C-alpha positions as CSV (number, residue, x, y, z in Angstrom):
1,M,68.0,104.2,96.0
2,A,69.0,102.2,99.1
3,E,68.2,105.0,101.6
4,D,68.6,102.9,104.8
5,Y,72.2,102.1,103.8
6,Q,72.9,105.6,102.4
7,T,71.9,107.2,105.7
8,R,74.3,105.0,107.6
9,R,77.0,105.6,105.0
10,R,76.7,109.4,105.5
11,Q,76.9,109.1,109.2
12,F,80.1,107.0,109.1
13,R,83.4,108.6,110.1
14,W,86.9,106.9,110.1
15,R,88.9,106.7,113.3
16,R,92.2,108.5,112.6
17,P,94.5,108.1,115.7
18,E,98.1,109.4,115.2
19,R,99.3,106.2,117.0
20,F,97.8,102.8,116.8
21,N,98.7,99.2,117.8
22,F,96.1,96.6,117.0
23,V,97.0,94.3,119.9
24,R,97.0,97.1,122.5
25,D,94.1,99.2,121.2
26,V,91.7,96.4,120.1
27,L,92.6,93.0,121.5
28,Y,93.6,94.2,125.0
29,E,90.4,96.3,125.2
30,T,88.2,93.4,124.1
31,A,90.0,91.0,126.5
32,A,89.4,93.4,129.4
33,A,85.7,93.6,128.6
34,R,85.0,90.0,127.5
35,P,88.0,87.9,128.5
36,D,86.4,84.4,127.9
37,A,84.5,85.2,124.7
38,S,85.5,83.1,121.8
39,A,88.2,84.8,119.7
40,L,89.6,81.9,117.7
41,H,87.8,78.6,117.2
42,W,90.4,76.4,115.5
43,V,89.9,72.9,114.1
44,S,92.8,70.8,113.1
45,G,93.0,68.5,110.0
46,T,92.1,65.6,112.2
47,G,89.1,67.4,113.8
48,A,90.7,68.4,117.1
49,E,89.3,71.7,118.4
50,D,90.8,74.5,120.4
51,I,88.6,77.5,121.4
52,V,90.7,80.4,122.4
53,G,89.2,83.3,124.4
54,F,90.3,86.9,123.9
55,R,92.4,86.9,127.1
56,A,94.1,83.7,126.0
57,L,94.6,85.2,122.5
58,C,96.4,88.2,124.0
59,E,98.6,85.8,126.0
60,R,99.5,83.9,122.8
61,A,100.4,87.2,121.1
62,N,102.5,88.1,124.2
63,R,104.3,84.8,123.9
64,A,105.0,85.3,120.2
65,A,106.2,88.8,120.9
66,A,108.6,87.5,123.5
67,F,109.8,84.8,121.2
68,L,110.5,87.2,118.3
69,T,112.3,89.6,120.7
70,A,114.5,86.8,122.0
71,L,115.5,86.1,118.3
72,G,116.6,89.7,118.1
73,I,113.7,90.9,116.1
74,K,113.1,94.6,116.7
75,R,110.7,97.4,115.7
76,G,110.9,97.9,111.9
77,D,112.4,94.5,111.1
78,A,110.6,92.4,108.5
79,V,109.4,88.9,109.2
80,L,108.3,86.5,106.4
81,V,105.4,84.3,107.7
82,I,104.9,81.4,105.3
83,L,102.2,79.4,107.1
84,S,98.9,77.9,106.3
85,R,96.0,77.9,108.9
86,E,98.2,76.7,111.8
87,Q,97.5,78.6,115.0
88,A,101.0,79.9,114.8
89,W,100.0,82.1,111.9
90,W,97.8,84.2,114.2
91,D,100.4,84.1,117.0
92,M,103.2,85.4,114.7
93,V,101.2,88.0,112.9
94,L,99.9,89.4,116.2
95,G,103.4,89.1,117.8
96,C,104.9,91.2,115.0
97,L,102.2,93.8,115.2
98,Q,102.7,94.0,119.0
99,I,106.4,94.7,118.9
100,G,106.2,96.9,115.7
101,A,107.9,94.4,113.4
102,V,106.7,94.3,109.8
103,V,105.0,91.1,108.8
104,S,105.0,89.8,105.2
105,P,102.6,86.8,104.9
106,G,103.0,84.4,102.0
107,T,101.2,81.3,100.8
108,T,102.7,77.9,101.5
109,Q,102.4,77.1,97.7
110,L,105.4,79.4,97.0
111,M,108.3,77.5,95.4
112,K,112.1,78.1,95.7
113,K,112.2,80.9,93.1
114,D,109.3,82.8,94.7
115,L,110.8,82.4,98.2
116,A,114.3,83.5,97.2
117,F,112.8,86.6,95.6
118,R,110.8,87.5,98.7
119,L,113.8,86.9,101.0
120,Q,115.8,89.3,98.9
121,A,113.1,91.9,98.3
122,T,112.1,92.2,102.0
123,G,115.5,91.9,103.5
124,A,113.7,90.0,106.2
125,A,115.3,89.4,109.6
126,A,113.5,86.1,110.1
127,V,111.3,83.7,108.3
128,V,108.6,81.5,110.0
129,T,107.2,78.4,108.3
130,N,106.1,74.8,108.8
131,G,107.9,71.5,108.1
132,A,106.3,71.1,104.7
133,V,107.9,74.3,103.4
134,A,111.2,74.3,105.2
135,E,113.1,72.2,102.6
136,R,112.1,74.6,99.9
137,L,113.1,77.5,102.1
138,D,116.5,76.0,102.8
139,A,117.1,75.8,99.0
140,A,115.8,79.4,98.5
141,I,118.0,80.6,101.4
142,A,121.1,79.1,99.8
143,E,120.2,80.7,96.4
144,A,119.5,84.1,97.9
145,G,122.5,84.1,100.3
146,W,120.2,85.1,103.1
147,T,121.4,84.9,106.7
148,G,118.3,85.7,108.9
149,A,116.7,83.6,111.6
150,R,114.8,80.4,110.6
151,V,111.7,79.5,112.6
152,L,109.6,76.3,112.5
153,D,106.1,76.5,114.0
154,T,106.7,73.0,115.5
155,G,109.2,70.1,115.2
156,A,113.0,70.0,114.7
157,R,115.2,70.7,111.8
158,E,118.9,71.5,111.6
159,G,119.6,75.3,111.5
160,W,116.0,76.1,112.6
161,T,114.5,77.3,115.9
162,A,111.2,75.7,117.0
163,Y,108.6,78.1,118.2
164,D,106.7,75.5,120.2
165,D,109.8,74.9,122.3
166,F,109.9,78.5,123.6
167,D,109.5,78.7,127.3
168,G,110.5,82.3,128.0
169,A,108.4,84.8,129.9
170,P,105.6,86.5,127.8
171,L,106.0,90.2,126.8
172,A,102.9,92.3,127.5
173,D,104.3,95.7,126.4
174,C,103.2,97.0,123.0
175,A,105.2,99.3,120.7
176,N,103.6,102.7,120.5
177,T,103.5,102.5,116.7
178,Q,102.4,105.3,114.5
179,A,99.3,104.7,112.3
180,D,101.3,105.3,109.1
181,E,104.3,103.2,110.3
182,G,104.9,100.1,108.2
183,A,103.2,97.0,109.5
184,L,102.3,94.7,106.6
185,W,104.0,94.0,103.3
186,Y,101.8,92.1,100.8
187,F,103.1,90.9,97.4
188,T,100.7,91.4,94.5
189,S,101.2,90.4,90.9
190,G,101.5,92.8,88.0
191,T,101.6,92.3,84.3
192,T,105.4,93.0,84.0
193,G,108.3,92.3,86.3
194,N,108.2,90.5,89.6
195,P,105.4,90.9,92.1
196,K,105.2,94.3,93.7
197,M,105.3,94.8,97.4
198,T,102.4,96.7,98.9
199,V,103.1,98.6,102.1
200,H,100.4,99.0,104.7
201,G,100.7,100.9,108.0
202,H,99.3,100.0,111.4
203,G,96.3,102.1,110.6
204,Y,95.4,99.7,107.9
205,A,93.6,97.6,110.5
206,L,91.1,100.4,111.1
207,G,90.4,100.5,107.4
208,H,88.6,97.2,107.9
209,E,86.0,98.6,110.4
210,T,83.7,98.9,107.4
211,T,84.5,95.4,106.3
212,G,83.3,94.1,109.7
213,R,80.4,96.4,110.3
214,F,78.8,96.8,106.9
215,W,79.8,93.8,104.8
216,L,80.4,90.9,107.2
217,R,77.7,92.5,109.4
218,A,79.6,91.0,112.4
219,G,79.0,91.5,116.1
220,P,80.0,90.0,119.5
221,D,77.8,87.0,119.1
222,D,79.2,86.0,115.7
223,L,81.7,83.4,114.5
224,V,83.3,84.4,111.1
225,W,84.8,81.8,108.8
226,N,87.0,83.1,106.0
227,V,88.3,80.3,103.9
228,S,90.9,82.4,101.9
229,D,94.6,81.4,102.0
230,T,96.5,83.1,104.8
231,G,99.1,84.3,102.3
232,W,96.8,86.9,100.8
233,A,95.5,90.2,102.0
234,K,92.0,88.8,102.1
235,A,93.1,87.0,105.3
236,A,93.9,90.3,106.9
237,W,90.4,91.5,105.9
238,S,88.3,88.6,107.3
239,S,90.6,86.3,109.2
240,L,92.2,89.0,111.3
241,F,91.2,92.6,111.5
242,A,87.5,92.9,110.6
243,P,86.0,90.3,112.9
244,W,88.0,91.3,115.9
245,L,87.3,95.0,115.4
246,S,83.6,94.0,115.6
247,G,84.1,91.8,118.7
248,A,83.3,88.6,116.8
249,G,85.2,85.4,116.9
250,I,87.1,83.8,114.0
251,F,86.7,80.2,112.9
252,A,89.5,78.3,111.2
253,L,89.5,74.9,109.6
254,H,93.0,73.7,109.0
255,A,93.2,72.4,105.4
256,D,95.6,72.6,102.5
257,A,92.9,73.0,99.9
258,I,89.2,73.6,99.4
259,D,87.3,70.4,100.2
260,P,83.6,71.2,99.6
261,A,82.2,68.2,101.3
262,R,84.2,68.7,104.4
263,M,83.5,72.4,104.5
264,L,79.7,71.9,104.2
265,D,79.9,69.4,107.0
266,A,81.8,71.9,109.1
267,L,79.1,74.5,108.5
268,K,76.6,72.0,109.8
269,R,78.7,70.9,112.8
270,Y,80.2,74.2,114.1
271,P,78.5,77.4,115.2
272,V,79.7,79.5,112.2
273,T,77.3,82.4,111.7
274,I,79.1,84.2,108.8
275,L,80.8,82.6,105.9
276,C,83.3,84.4,103.6
277,A,84.4,82.3,100.7
278,P,85.8,82.9,97.2
279,P,83.6,82.2,94.2
280,T,85.5,79.0,93.5
281,A,84.2,77.6,96.8
282,Y,80.6,78.5,96.1
283,R,80.8,77.0,92.6
284,M,82.0,73.8,94.3
285,F,79.3,73.9,97.0
286,I,76.4,74.0,94.6
287,R,77.7,70.8,92.9
288,Q,77.4,69.0,96.2
289,E,74.2,67.5,97.6
290,L,72.6,70.5,99.4
291,E,69.1,69.1,99.9
292,G,68.6,68.1,103.5
293,R,71.6,70.0,104.8
294,Q,70.8,72.2,107.7
295,F,73.1,75.1,108.6
296,A,71.4,76.0,111.9
297,H,73.8,78.9,112.8
298,L,74.7,80.3,109.4
299,R,73.0,83.6,108.8
300,H,75.1,85.6,106.3
301,C,77.3,84.7,103.3
302,V,79.8,86.9,101.5
303,S,82.2,86.5,98.6
304,A,85.1,88.6,97.2
305,G,88.3,88.2,95.2
306,E,86.7,88.0,91.7
307,P,83.2,88.3,90.3
308,L,80.7,85.5,91.1
309,N,78.3,84.2,88.5
310,P,74.7,85.3,89.3
311,E,73.6,81.8,88.5
312,V,75.6,80.5,91.5
313,I,74.2,83.2,93.7
314,E,70.7,82.2,92.7
315,I,71.2,78.4,93.2
316,W,72.9,78.9,96.6
317,K,70.0,81.1,97.7
318,A,67.4,78.6,96.4
319,K,69.1,75.7,98.2
320,T,70.0,77.4,101.5
321,G,67.8,80.5,101.7
322,L,71.0,82.7,102.1
323,Q,71.9,85.6,99.9
324,I,75.6,85.8,98.9
325,C,76.7,89.5,99.2
326,E,79.7,90.4,97.0
327,A,82.2,93.1,97.7
328,Y,85.1,94.7,95.9
329,G,88.5,95.8,97.1
330,Q,92.2,95.3,96.4
331,T,95.4,94.3,98.2
332,E,96.1,98.1,98.1
333,T,92.8,99.2,99.6
334,P,90.2,98.7,102.2
335,L,86.7,97.7,101.2
336,L,85.6,99.9,98.3
337,C,82.3,98.7,97.1
338,G,79.8,96.0,98.1
339,N,76.3,94.7,98.9
340,F,75.4,95.8,102.4
341,G,72.5,95.6,104.8
342,G,69.7,98.1,104.1
343,M,70.1,98.1,100.3
344,A,68.6,96.1,97.5
345,I,70.7,93.5,95.9
346,K,71.2,93.5,92.1
347,P,72.6,90.1,91.2
348,G,75.8,90.5,89.2
349,S,76.5,94.0,90.5
350,M,79.4,95.0,92.7
351,G,77.0,97.0,94.8
352,L,77.4,100.5,96.1
353,P,80.4,102.4,97.4
354,A,81.5,101.5,100.9
355,P,81.3,104.0,103.8
356,G,84.2,106.2,104.1
357,V,85.2,106.0,100.4
358,D,84.4,108.3,97.5
359,L,84.3,105.9,94.6
360,H,83.6,106.8,91.0
361,V,84.0,105.7,87.3
362,I,86.1,108.3,85.5
363,D,87.4,109.0,82.0
364,E,91.0,109.6,80.9
365,A,90.7,113.3,81.8
366,G,89.7,112.4,85.4
367,E,86.1,113.5,84.9
368,V,83.3,111.5,86.5
369,L,81.3,109.7,83.8
370,P,77.5,109.7,83.6
371,P,75.5,106.5,84.2
372,D,76.1,103.5,82.0
373,E,79.4,104.7,80.5
374,E,82.4,102.4,81.0
375,G,85.5,103.9,82.5
376,S,88.2,103.5,85.1
377,V,87.3,102.7,88.7
378,A,88.9,105.5,90.8
379,L,89.0,106.4,94.5
380,R,89.1,110.1,95.5
381,V,92.1,110.7,97.8
382,D,92.1,114.5,97.8
383,P,91.6,116.2,100.2
384,E,91.5,113.1,102.5
385,R,92.6,109.5,101.9
386,P,90.4,106.8,103.2
387,A,91.7,104.7,106.1
388,G,93.4,101.5,105.0
389,L,94.7,102.8,101.7
390,F,98.3,101.5,101.1
391,L,101.2,103.8,101.8
392,E,103.4,102.9,98.8
393,Y,104.9,100.1,96.7
394,K,108.1,99.4,98.6
395,D,111.2,100.8,96.9
396,D,109.2,101.7,93.8
397,P,108.3,105.4,93.8
398,E,107.6,105.5,90.1
399,R,105.0,102.7,90.3
400,T,103.5,104.3,93.4
401,A,103.1,107.6,91.6
402,G,101.6,106.0,88.6
403,C,98.6,104.9,90.6
404,F,97.7,108.4,91.6
405,R,96.5,111.2,89.3
406,D,94.8,114.5,89.9
407,G,93.5,113.6,93.3
408,W,92.5,110.0,92.4
409,Y,93.8,106.6,93.2
410,L,93.4,104.5,90.0
411,T,92.5,100.9,90.7
412,G,93.3,99.6,87.3
413,D,89.8,98.1,86.9
414,R,87.1,99.2,84.6
415,A,83.3,99.4,85.3
416,A,80.1,101.2,84.7
417,V,77.7,102.8,87.2
418,D,74.0,102.5,86.6
419,E,71.4,105.3,87.4
420,D,71.0,104.0,91.0
421,G,74.7,104.2,91.7
422,Y,75.4,100.5,91.5
423,F,78.8,99.5,90.1
424,W,79.1,96.8,87.3
425,F,82.5,95.3,86.8
426,V,83.8,95.1,83.2
427,G,87.5,94.0,83.5
428,R,91.0,94.7,84.4
429,A,92.9,97.5,82.6
430,D,95.9,95.2,82.7
431,D,96.4,91.5,82.0
432,V,96.5,90.1,85.5
433,I,94.7,86.8,85.8
434,I,92.3,86.1,88.7
435,S,91.8,82.4,89.1
436,S,90.0,81.1,92.2
437,G,90.8,84.4,93.9
438,Y,94.5,84.2,93.2
439,R,96.1,87.0,91.3
440,I,98.6,85.7,88.7
441,G,100.8,87.9,86.6
442,P,101.5,86.5,83.1
443,F,105.2,87.5,83.4
444,E,105.6,85.1,86.3
445,V,104.2,82.2,84.3
446,E,106.1,83.1,81.1
447,S,109.3,83.3,83.1
448,A,108.8,79.8,84.3
449,L,107.8,78.5,80.8
450,I,110.8,79.9,79.1
451,E,113.0,77.7,81.3
452,H,111.6,74.6,79.6
453,P,113.8,73.5,76.8
454,A,110.8,73.0,74.4
455,V,109.5,76.5,74.8
456,A,110.9,79.2,72.4
457,E,108.3,81.8,73.2
458,S,105.0,82.1,75.1
459,A,102.1,84.4,75.9
460,V,99.9,83.8,79.0
461,V,96.4,85.1,79.3
462,A,93.2,84.5,81.2
463,S,90.7,81.9,79.8
464,P,87.2,81.6,81.1
465,D,86.4,78.7,83.4
466,E,83.0,77.7,84.9
467,T,84.5,76.7,88.3
468,R,87.5,79.0,88.8
469,G,86.2,82.0,86.9
470,E,89.4,82.2,85.0
471,V,92.3,79.8,84.4
472,V,95.8,80.4,83.1
473,K,96.2,79.6,79.4
474,A,99.6,79.6,77.6
475,F,100.1,80.1,73.9
476,I,103.4,78.5,73.2
477,V,105.8,78.6,70.2
478,L,107.9,75.5,70.3
479,A,111.7,75.4,69.9
480,K,113.2,73.6,66.9
481,G,113.2,69.9,67.3
482,H,110.0,69.7,69.4
483,A,106.5,68.7,68.2
484,P,103.2,69.3,69.8
485,S,101.8,66.4,71.9
486,D,99.7,65.7,75.0
487,D,102.8,64.3,76.7
488,L,104.7,67.6,76.0
489,K,101.8,69.6,77.5
490,N,101.9,67.5,80.6
491,D,105.7,67.9,80.9
492,I,105.5,71.7,80.5
493,Q,102.7,71.9,83.1
494,A,104.8,69.7,85.6
495,H,107.8,71.9,85.0
496,V,105.9,75.1,85.8
497,K,104.5,73.5,89.0
498,S,108.1,72.6,90.0
499,V,109.6,76.1,89.6
500,T,106.8,78.4,90.9
501,A,103.7,78.2,93.0
502,P,101.5,75.4,91.6
503,Y,98.4,77.6,91.3
504,K,100.2,79.6,88.6
505,Y,100.6,76.7,86.1
506,P,98.8,76.9,82.8
507,R,95.8,74.6,83.0
508,R,95.4,75.1,79.2
509,I,98.1,75.1,76.6
510,E,97.8,75.8,72.9
511,F,100.8,75.4,70.6
512,V,101.0,78.1,67.9
513,D,103.4,78.9,65.1
514,S,103.7,82.6,66.1
515,L,102.3,85.2,68.5
516,P,100.6,88.4,67.6
517,K,102.9,91.4,68.2
518,T,103.2,95.1,67.7
519,V,105.6,96.7,65.3
520,S,108.1,97.1,68.2
521,G,107.8,93.4,69.0
522,K,105.6,93.6,72.1
523,I,103.2,90.6,72.4
524,L,99.6,91.6,72.0
525,R,98.1,89.6,74.8
526,V,94.8,91.5,74.4
527,E,94.2,89.8,71.0
528,L,94.6,86.4,72.5
529,R,92.6,87.2,75.6
530,T,89.7,88.7,73.5
531,R,89.7,85.5,71.4
532,E,89.5,83.3,74.4
533,F,86.5,85.1,75.8
534,A,84.8,85.4,72.4
535,E,85.1,81.7,71.8
536,T,84.0,80.7,75.3
537,P,81.3,83.2,76.3
538,S,80.0,83.2,79.9
539,P,76.4,84.4,79.8
540,Q,75.5,86.9,82.4
541,P,72.8,89.5,83.0
542,S,73.8,92.8,81.6
543,P,74.1,96.1,83.4
544,P,72.0,98.8,81.9
545,G,73.7,100.1,78.8
546,G,76.6,97.6,79.0
547,E,77.8,94.1,78.3
548,G,77.5,91.2,80.7
549,R,80.0,91.4,83.5
550,S,81.9,88.2,83.1
551,A,81.6,88.0,79.4
552,A,83.2,91.4,79.0
553,R,85.6,91.5,82.0
554,R,88.7,90.5,80.0
555,G,87.7,92.0,76.7
556,G,90.0,94.2,74.8
């Protein structure tokens, strides 16, 4: 057993203040102690650099807080922040947290339909975006009948207010927010219906103390680069809370997509010490020429979002000398499981439970299963919930209650635990597709597909992919008068890209005469998914007593 790690895990205790404001209680304190230490090292798409110290970071938060207040945003109001890696993303998120407004981040890949749904679901008082997304937002605003404030990070557009033009006095006061008061709303996909809205309180930030200390292993001398999209909760993990809780700086390379050659050059050029990247990025990295590249500052690499092939871990270590340490968590949770300092690494394993959480694999009766038996991954929440666990799904008490049973939070994932306590991922209990770290609900894709005149019916499932882990595959029954062809496939794919976020489009399409269904008419996606993974196996080392992780992770 990993005794060094287990000792530190036993000694860990959550901080549980009744009131907490991240700007006041973390950033102000760090700025007072280390005002000029690097907080945000930002590089533009053209290579221009801006290194912001902690004192200057607080000033930027104060400016954003004053700007939002001038717009009429008040404590409890929701603000949609649809930005990429512009510096304004950090400004606006921190400004919202400072004044007690609720921030709901979203990816810039969202299309009109997605944006209209979010405007309506959040009842947002304002939306902040960049020039590339503003046109789509104008169309979504018209469709939703929304009347809030529209903010551009920079530039001019009719009906919009430019943040970079604001010259009002900064606001230093911070709202005395309660730890369980709403602070962040993240949308996460499910297998049915629209994306659900996950509500986190201000205390969610403290849930990432373990992310920074134990997984990122960050400290005041570190610079952390998380390449995940700012629209996802992973950005809150490693591009916001965890590094700054640890006193580390954050590195950001402004880019619209993963460019492996540019990213590897950045690792060589800039003083990044900790890299956090999704499996897709590492799969792309190992296909680049790594011989001769020297990453003089890089000392630690981590990955999360979906399982990473052990082969990729081994190649990266052989080429760079660096071990990739995986971890597991959800939009709804803090860090739950991972590979931490002071413990042996078992390639392909999710690792051991994180400090502050009581994680197990249980059966349908809620009983903890013995080693090597597959069951549901569950987090014990009775008598005490871990810091950082979500408060609720907004306006959906039934769905919220469905996640909790007999003192457990049910993650919806399945795994097995070996005799040493290491977790081995098996698959989702539902049908959500995880492609390049993006969670994609089949309902969202099927809803877009049915709008195409050639599509009579469809079923969307995960299909294994060497680079992305999984991709979206659509089984389509054509409407009368349409025949299968490559041109039709291309047209359907283009249609989906035009009506919803491009990452959701089906990269693979198979035309079929009918879909498997239950007697009641429900589509049996599990049959299609099982066939996909049986026909395209992904060889992996097996956990004791179980199947290989990736090969089985979507099995029925």
